[in-house]
N, C-alpha and C positions, 0 to 999 in steps of 0.2 A: 737845741744847743740851747743856752741861754746866758745872759751877760748882767753881770752885779755892778756896782762902782768900782770893782776892783780887780776881777777876777772876771774869769770864761770857765764853761761848766758844759760839757758834750756829754752825749748818751749814743750807744750802741746797744744791738741785743743783749747781750750781756754786760756790759758794765759800763762804765762813767768814767771820765779824768776832770781835775779839776787844772785850771793852768792862774796865771796871774797873766797880766794884759802885757808883757811885754815877751811872753812864750815859755816859760819857765814850766814845767810840768811839777804841780806840788801834789797830786795824789790821782794814783787810778785805781778804781775800787772796782772789785766783784762785787755783780747785783747779787749772786746768791751768798755770799757771804756778807753782804749789805744788811740783807733782810733775816740772816741764818736766826737771830733772836726773835723776830716776829711771826715765823711759821714755823716752829722746831721741828728739823729731821725733814721738811717738804723735801722732795724730788721732782717736784711737777717742773714743766717747760717756764720759762722768765722768758719773757720777750716783747718786742715792740715798746721798747719807752719813750718816755717825752721827758720834755723840763722847760718849765717856766722860772723867770725874775718876775714876781709879785711886787712892781715898782709903788703900789701905792700902800703897801705893810713893809716894802722892804725884805721878802721872804725867798727863797728859792724853794719851789713845787718839782717833786719827781713823781713819773708815775711809770710805772711797768704794769704788763700783763701776766698773769701764770694761771696755768691748768695742771691740771694731776692726772687726768686722761683722755681718753679719746670722744668726752662730754656726750657719752651714749651709753656708758656703765654706769648701772646706781651706785654713789658715792660719790660721783665725778663733780667735782667742785672748782670752779674758777674766781681768782681774784683782783680787784685791786692793789697794787701795791703801790702807796704811797709813803712819801717821804719827804715831812717838810723843815726847811731848817728854823733856827731860831731866831735867826738876826740876817743881816746882808754877809755874812762871813763863811763860805761854803765849807769851810776848813773845820769850824766849830760844831757845834752841838745841832743834832736833828731830831726828829721825829720820827716813828716810821708807824703805820697801819697795813695791815690785810683785811682789806674789806670786801665781802662777798660781792664777786661782778655778777654771779648768774644767778643773784634774787631779782626778782621784782618786784620794786618794796621792800617789803619783811618776808614775800614768799618767796623760796627757795625750790629753786628747778635744779635739773640737771642742764646747761650749758656750754657752750666755748664761746669765749669773749675775745674779739680780734678788732686788728685794726682803730684804735683810740686817737680820740681828740681831745686837747686839755689846753681850755679857755678859761678867761676870769673877767671881771669887773670890777667895780668898787665894792659890791657887794657879796658876791659868790664866786665859787671856783664851779665850773660847770664842766663834766666826763661823759664825751658821746662813743660807744660802743657798738659794733655789730654784732649782734647774737649769733649763734650756730648751733645746730643740731649736728653731734660728726663733725667732722672735719670740712666739710665740701654745703652742706644743705643751710642756707643763711636764713634765720627765724622772722628775723626784724631790727631795727635800729632802736639805739635806747638811751637816752640824757639820764646823767644822774647831778642832781645839784645838792653843793655841799657850802653850807655854812663856814665864812671865814673865819669868825670868831671862836667856833670849834677846835680847827685843825691849828690856829695860832694860840693856843692858849698856853703852850711849853708844857703842856702836863702829859700829852700823847691819851688825855682820856676817851670814853667814848664819844663817838659820831654820828649824828644822825643824818638822812638825806631823803630827798624827793627824786623820783623815779618816771619818768615819760617814757612810753615805750610803744611798739607797733606802729611806729609815724608812716605816714600816709600821703600820698598827691592830695593838695586839699580839694583840686577839680576831678580828680577821680578817685574815690575811697578805695576804688579795688585793685589799688598799684601803691607796693611800700617804696620807701627810698630808703635808702642808706648814705653811711659817714653824713651825717649832720654837724657838721663841722662848728664848734666853739668860736666865738670872736677872742681874740686878744683888743683887751679895750683900751684904749687912754683917754679919761675923760669918764664921764658918766651918763650913759645912754638914758639910764633908768629904767630900763628891762632888759634881759637877757636874750642878747643875738646871737643867731648861728643861721648858717647859709647851706642848703644841699642843692648839689645839678641835678637837672632831670632824669628821670628813669629811663626815658624812651633815647632812641635812636631813629631820628638825628632828633637832638636836644633845642627845645624852642623856648626855654626860661628857666631861671633858677629861682628856689624855691626860700624866702626868707621868714624865719623862725621868731616871733617875739613871745618871751617867757614874762609876765606879767608879775610883781608881786614877788619874786622870786624867794623871800626867804618866808613869808606869813600866808598867803594862800596861793601857791604858784599855780598860774592857768597856760597854757600855751595855743600860740594858734600861728596860723601860716598861710602864707600867700603866694603865688605863682609869679613874677616880674617876667616880661617878655624882654628875650635876648634878641642877636643877633644867631642866626639856625648855626650848630656844631654838630660834630660826631666826633664819636672816642678814638682817640689816639691808638694807630697802631704800634704794635712794638717796632723796636730801634735797630738798626741794622748798624755795621760799625764796621771800619778798616779790618781787613784782614776774613772778614765774614764769618763761618759760623753760624751758629743757632742765634734767632732774634733776641733782643734784650724785653724781656718779660716786665713791663713798668704797672703790673697791676690792671685792675678792671677801668678802662680807660674814661668812664663816666663818672666817676667816684672824683671828689672833690681830694687833691694830697695832703692839703694843710689845712692849717688854722686862717680865718680870715680875720682882717684888721678896722678897729673901730676908731676913729679920730675925727671929731669936729665934724659930727651929724652926717660920717662918710663911713660905709664900708667898700673896703677894698678884698676882692677875692680873686684867685687865680689857679686854671686849670690845663692840661693838656687838650689838643684839639688836632684832630684831622687836618694836614691841608696837602698842599705839594697837587701832582699830575695824581689823577686816579688816588686822590687821600692818600698815597702809600707814605706820605711824611709826618713828621708830629710838629705843631708849632704849639708856644705859649700863648696862653689868653689871660687878661686880666679885666676885671670887671670892678669900675668903682659906681655902688649905688648908693640912695639916699634911703635909710630906711625909714622915715617918717613920711615923705611923701611919695615912697615907693617908686622912684623914676631911677632910671640908667642915667648915670653922669657922663663916664666914658664908658667905653666897650672895643676894648685894641688887642689884635690878633699881631704876632710876633714870631716871625719864624724864615728860613729859607728854602727855596728849594733844592731837594738833596739831602737834608739835615732833618735830625732827629731832635728834639728838646724835650724834655721829660721830667717828672719828677720836681715841680717849682715850687719855693717858698716866697713868701712876700711879707713887707715890712715898710712903715710909712715911717720917715721922718718927723721931726717937731714942724717944721715947714711944710708937710704935708710933699716932699719928695720923695720918690718911690724905688723900691729896689727890688728887683727880684734875683734869685740864684737859683741854679737848676744842673743838671747834666746834659751834656750835648755831645752827639756822634752824625757820622756820614759813613759813607763808604771810601773816603779818601782820610776819616780821621778818626783815631779811637777815643772813648769814652773820657770827654773831659769836663772840669767844674769851671762853671763861669757864671758871671752876672751880668746884666743889664738895671736901665734903670733909667728915670727920667726926672726933671726938677718939674713943679707943680707949675710952674708963670712958661714951661714951653710948648711950642704945638705938641697936640696929640702924638703919641707914639713914642717908644722906647727906642735907647742908645744901642749901637751894635754890642753884641757880646763882647764883653770883656773876660778873661781867662785867670781864674783863681789857680789854678794846675792843669794842665795838659795832660790829657790821655798818652799811658805809658806803654801800651801793648793791648792784644786782643783779649777779652773777655768772656769766656765760657766758662757759667760751673752749673750744671744740672741739678735740678733740687728731684725727688723721688718721682714727681710726677710728671720731668722731662722740660722742666721751664724754666731759664735760664734767667734766676730772679737778681730783682735789682730794689733797691729804694728797702721799704717802703715811703720814707720820706726825707728831705732834708732839714737841715736846720737854718733860722734866722732869728738875731733879735737885736731890738735897736740899746744902743748904751744908754744908762742912764744917766750916766755922768756927763755925756758928749749927746745933747739930742739929736745933733744931727750925724752921727755915725752909726752905723748899721753893721752887724757881724754874719758872717756866713757861715755856714759848715757845710759841705758838698760833698759829694760822693763822685770818683772816678777811679778810671781802670788805672792802676800801677802794675809794678814792674816787680817779679816775674807776671810772665802771662798769666792771666785767671786769677787775677789777685786784685782785691777790690780797696781801696784806699779812700780816706776823708781829707780833705783839706779845710783849713780855717782860715777865713782871710777878712781883714774889717775895709770897710766900704765908706766911701762919703761921695757925695752928689754934689760938684765943684762949682764954683772956685774956690781952693781952698790953700791955706799958707803952705809957701814955696812953690816949685815950677814943675810942672807936671806934664809930658806928653802925654795927650790921648787919640790915638788912632781909632779910626771908626772900624778897623778890621783885625785882625790878626792873621789870617792866613788869605791867599786867595789861590785858587787851582781853579788852572786853567782848561782842563781835562786834555784832548786830542788834537794836533793840529798837525798837516803833513809838513814836512823839513821845508823849512822855505817860504812857508805862506805867515801872513802874518793874523795875529788875535784880533779880536776888538779890544779897545781899552778900555781898561776897569778905573773909572776914578778913586781915590783915597783920599781921605779928607786928615789934617791933623790937625789939633787943636790944645791949647795952654790951659788944661782946668787947674791951674796955679794960679794965686794973687800974684806970685812974682813974674817978673817978664823970662819968657822959655828964651835962652839962645842956641840956634841948632847950629855946630859947628860942620858937620860932614853927614850927608845922606847917598850910601853909597850900594851898588851891586856887584858882588863878585863874576859874575860872568856874563857873556854875551847873547846868552838864549832870551831876556830878559832886558826891558829897556823901560825908562822912565823918560818921561813925556811932561815937556815945560816943567821941569821942577824948579822951585823956587832958588833964588839966588841966594849965595851963602856968603858968611856966616848970616842966617836968619835970626832976625829976634820977633817975637810974637808977644803982644800984651796978654791980659786974663783974658781969656776967653774967644781970643783970635784965632782966626782958622784959616789955612793955606791949603788951596788943592793942588793934586797932581795927576797923572797918568800913567799906569802902569799897561807892556803890553809884552805878549809872547811869541818869539819868533823862535823857534826851533831851529838849531843846525845841526841836528846831530838825530837819530831814531832812538828812542827809550827816556825811563821815565828822569825827568830834569827838572834838578831845585835849585835854590838860590833862596836868600833873604835880601830885602832891604834894612840894611843896616844906618841906624838915625843915631846920631851921636849927639849930646846935647849937656845942658845943665840939669834935667831931669832930677829931682830932691832923691828917690826911690832907685830908679832904673835910667841912668846915665845912657846904656844900649839898648832901646828899644829895637824890633824888629818886625817886618813882617815876612808870614813864609809861603814863598811862591813856590809852586809845583806846576809839572803841566807833562806831556807824552808826546814827545815828538813822532810822526811817522813818517817812514820813509816808503814811497810807492815806487816801484818798478816795474818796467814791463817782464811781463810771464817768460821764462826762456823757451826757446821755440825747441818742440822735441819732448820736452818735461810734462808729465803726469802729476797735475797736483791734487792731495788730499788731505780733505779734514775729517777729524773724529771729534766724539764730544766727549767732557769730560768733567771733572767739579777739582777745583774749583775752575778749571781750562779746558779746553779741549788742545788738540797737537798738530799741527801742518805738518804734512808729509809730501815727499818726491816719490814716485813708485815707478821701480822698472819694469818697463810694458813688456822685458823680454821673458824677464823668470817673475815679476811678480811683487820683489821682495820692497819693503819700504826705507827711507831713508829719513829720519826726522830733519826739518829743517826748524821748528822753533815751536813754544806752546804759544797757542792762539792767547789772545787779552780778553776772550769772552770763553763761554761753556761751551758752545758751539757753534758752527755756521753749517744750516741744511743743506744748500745749495752753491754750487759753485758754477762763474762763467767767466771766459774771458771776452772782453769790449773789442770787436776787430779795430776800432779804430785809433783805440790808444795801446790797444795790445796787454792791457792793465785786468787784474783777476778782481770781480765781484763777486759779493755775496749775499746770501739771506739770512736774515736773522726772525724766525716764525713765531710768530705766538697767536693764541687765541684771539689776543685784540690789536693785533696788526701785524704789517711784517716791516722790517727794516731794510733798506738795501745799502751794502757798505761796499768799499772799496778795500781789498787785501791787499797788504804788503807780500810779495811772494817772497822777501828774503826774509820777513822776519813774524810773520803771522799775523802782525796786529791790522787792527781796522779803522777805518773811516766811515762814520756815516755819513752816506748820501741824502736818503728821504726814508723818511716813513709812509710808508703806502698803508693806506685806512681798510686792508685788505686782511683777515685771517688767516694763518695757517697756509702763506704761500711758498711752500717749501723747496718749488724747482723755477731756477730762471733758464734762459739761454736768450745769447742775442744771435738775432739773422745776420745775416753776410751783409746786408745793407744799416748796420748797427741798432735795430729795433730790440727791445728788448721784449720779452714775452714771460711771462709769471705762471705759474698752477697752482692750484689749492687741492687739499685733501679730499675737497668736496667736487673735483671734478669739473672745474672751471678754467678755461685757459683766457688770459688777460692781455693787454695791450700797454705796457708801461711806458710813461712817459719821467725820466729822472730831471726834466728841466722843471716840469710842474708837481710830481707825484700821484699826477692823477693816472687810473688804472683802469679801463674801460674794457668791460667784458666782451669776449668774442664768442663763446657758446659753452655748454657744458654737457660732458658723455656722464650719462649717470650711470652711477657703480661706480666708475673709475678713480682710484685713490693716486692722485699723481705723489711721484716719490723725485721724479731726476726729470730734466729735459737736456735735449742737445741737437743741434743741427748737423746734418751732413754739410761736408764740404763739396763732395761730390754730384749731390743731385737738389740739395737745397732745401732737402725735407726736416720737419723739423720730428724727435724721434722721442718717447716717453718710456720710462719703465714707472711701474707704480708699486704699492704695499697694502691691498686691502687688506683684512682681518682673516679672511676665509679662504676661499680660493680665490685662485688666479695672481696670487704672489711673484709668480714667475714671468707673467707675462710681458710681453714688450710691442709699444702702439706707434703706427704713426699717425700724426696731430696735424689736420688741417688749418692751415693759422688765418685762412678766412673763415670757415665757419664753427672753429673749436670743436670738431667731431674727431675723434680719438677711432681709427679702425686698428683691428687687433691684426701684429703681422707671425706672433708665431709665439712660443714659451721658451725659454733659455734654460729651466729646470734647474734644481736645487735650492728653491724656496726666493723669498724677498731679495729682489736687487735694487738696493737703498741708489746704486748711485749708476750712470752712465756719460761716456764722453769718448767722441769721435777724434781720431788725432787726423792730420793733414791728409793723408791718405785715403780717408773714407774708409778706415777700418773703426771698429764701432768695439768700444772696451766695457766693461761691466764688471761692479762687486758683489758677490757673492756672501752673504752672511748678516747677524742682526744682533743687538745686545751683547753679550759676552762673547758671542761666537768668533772664530779667528776669521777674520775677513780672509775670501780667495780675489785673486782678480782672473776674468774671462774675459775672451776676445767673443763676439756675438756676428754671426752671421745674418747679413743683413737680407740676404732671400726668404728665411724660412725661422730666422731669431734663435736658431738652436746656437746653447754654450758651448765653448771649449776652454775647460781649464787652462789656464796660462803657472799660476802657481800659488803660495800662500803670503799672505803680504806680513806675515807674522805679528800683525794688530790687530785688535777688535773695536768696534765702535765708530770705523768710517762711515761717514755720511754721503759725502759730495767728491766729486772728479770735476777735473778741466784739463782740456788741452787747446795749445793753439791749433788752429784751422788753417794758419795764415801762408805757414813755412814748413818746411821741412826740417825738421832740428836733429843732433847726434842720434837722439834715441830710436826715433823714425828711421833713419838708415840704416841703425843696428837692426831693428825690426822687421824690414823688409825687402833688404838684400843678403840674401843668402849664401852667395859667391864670395870668392878672395876679393879684395880690395882692387879697382886696377890703377891706383893712382899713391903718390905719399901724400896724406894729407893732415893739416895737423885742424882741429877745431877750436872753436872759440870756448875754453874753459865754461861751466855752467855748475850753479849758480854764478854771475858776476852781476854784482859783488857779491861777494861772499863772507861770508860766518857760520861757524866754526870749521867748515870742508870745503871745497870745492872739485869736481871732477875736471882732468886733463883727457881726453879725448883723441887718439892719431892713428891714423890707417897705415898699413903696411904691404904693399903689394908683392914682397917676396921678401924673406928672412934677411935681416941686416944685425949690425950691430948699432945699439941704441944708446944713446943718451939725452937724457930729459932734465934740465936742471933750472933752477931757480936763482933768478938774480932782486936785487934793488935796483934804483934809479941811477945810484952812483957806480952799477956795474960789479958791487960785489956780490958773489956767491950766497944764497941763503940757505939752499937744498939742493943735492943732487937727487933725483930719485931714481933715474932709470940709468945703468951703465953695464950692460948687458947684449946678450946676442938674443935676437926676437924673432918668432915666428912671423909667418904671412897672416896676418889678422886683422882687426879691429881691437883698440888695445884701451881702457881705462885706467886712469891712474888717480888714486882719491890723495888729494895734497890738502893738510890740516894747518891752520896759521895759529897751531901754540906757542905762545910769544913774541909773534910778530908784532908788531905797532902796525894802526891804521896806513893805507898808505896803496901807489901805486906799484906792484911789480912785474917784471917779465919771465917767461919761459920759455927755453929754447929746446927746441927737438932738433936732434943731428941723427939724420938714419942714411949712412952711405953718405955720398954728396948730396941728401935734402937737406937743408936748414932752411926752420922758418920760429918766427919769435913772433910771442902775441902777449899783450897788457893781461893784466887781472889785478881788480882792485879789491881788496879787503880791508873792512868795516866791522868796527867792536863797536 
């Protein structure tokens, strides 16, 4: 984008648009139509535009690239399409040129021209481009110099130029460099200035290029200037997942540097965060005459991706950056940040121009989810402290890109303005009823007038303000108050709120900070219930398995892709799971009600798929490399006990009767159905036998010492089996009806309703009504009772006022164990009662429904 005294002009791949400064659209022009008289009949691709306003001459300059083929076939040619206004009014007269871009000097070649840069100073206009053969083979970078006098003569006459090409690392002439970006200059540096990033990974320098005597006898020189080491930024994630956002070659500079008062400012994205999995912005301020770095600042947050930055400096050397930003909890939005020149080093927190609206996945023919290639930023020539930004965001509906124009000033400015150091706070996951750490929020008046705050409020009790300022609040210019925010979830699920701030802010009298967090409700596993977890994308599933038939009942989706192993801790009777990766294994608590997880410890042992608790509450883990570990949940340490060569552990379970540790395996070739005993003192695995039928991904004991296992892998429908503990032979119980099951667990401390059903093949000898399971429950629960002889039965559900909610049974029934499923459709959360009447037998129990 570019800004003139009275207009704003922005370009995208196929068109450009002219606004006045109040936002009225004056013209929208298609590039092909604009250049139709310049290249009559031209059908080539027109792309990668740039625009600048030359404040030295009060002219607009537009650059498009175009190519008529694949840059391989004879006759293919590419052009720089250049358009220059005759004055400061972009709605008036322009002059156009089609300048061959595939030439080097006056020698014509077959080349593709890509990824341009457009800069200028008081003498010349500089265009850089990357030259390629075909669509994929980069040849070299090229810089072309134009005399402004020829372009500004208002005649559209012939122009001449000077080219420099095949630019290389000055300290290693065997390595080429690309994206040698020309500077946008304020003042007269005396030489043409350009900057490129290091072509190496990691990078340890920037290269400063100087073009002496650009209009007479131009010469180019280069010098590498050391900087803090950096690595190319990775592609970006986003809320909703999908293909990551490709932001081009991470080591290239995405935009032009800015020169003012013996300083060059340049920005680019770099890898950051844990494992360099995220992307931060980085800007560098260097002196091009002393070849020294004055500022070298990285800016980002763990869990976020910042990409395609553009940089501008105002007349007071205050800095503004614009960029796209995303996270796994945030769609791609358009943001700005900045710094007063007199402030301590660093940048202000991100300020949104436009929040992202939806997930974005639009794959090009090569499968890349492209973004950019560059954002726009410009200084207002009528107001030397106003910077305009033109930034891309993910619009609505999904898979739609949009652009947003914003005017930015580094405060204080006339009026009263609320400045918040964060626009959102995501607390991730916490157990229901527990407190998060306190996040501090600062609120500053960035205006010259007094800011009067009348209210700071939340709408729910899940979030709390700590030490909020007294109201009404008055803040003078640049005065700041700080308060805290905590998260205490009172219910499970994704919880949202906003801090609403009412004030006399000149533009936004109702500012807000969006708050989000997830409550996880952990409850004891139900006795006699077999729990199972499966893999999936974007999330796995959590099930209950009927041990008599093998059929599954869904409990809820998991909040992660998969849980590799499950176990129940004897002291708390809670479910624990493993999330195994090649870099380490996370032990988490698992909600038996909702399938949500809470990380407990990251164990520095890769691929620990299997875990089991002993009766003494000691946690053991096993890896796919055959090693058994003793794990401390208190410290996260893992002590190796021993290794059995060739054993690829898949699952572990302790027998409640013998106390022995049992294991199933999943080798690549032979012995996939083998079952082992493992010595917990030595780690030695002893083969018991084979249960048949291929891989047994998971095993689990019940309270009576019955060993169960799963059969199946990949897309196969899994089968539940029982395993003889004498010889490991397997007996089919039934199909689960689902595939991808990886983990099983059952409580072994007490017998539950499922266990009674499984082991007692005789008729019941007494009237009994068991506690419903699960409890609490949602969306359904099972009510179980036994009849020693045929009886007329009523089973009724009441609310706490004694009003009947549902009558589930009202009939004569035979002597047997009975299961009745009750669904909570239409019910409010709360306590209910269910009453069984069978002949003279009456029993009542409570059940808790949670939405």
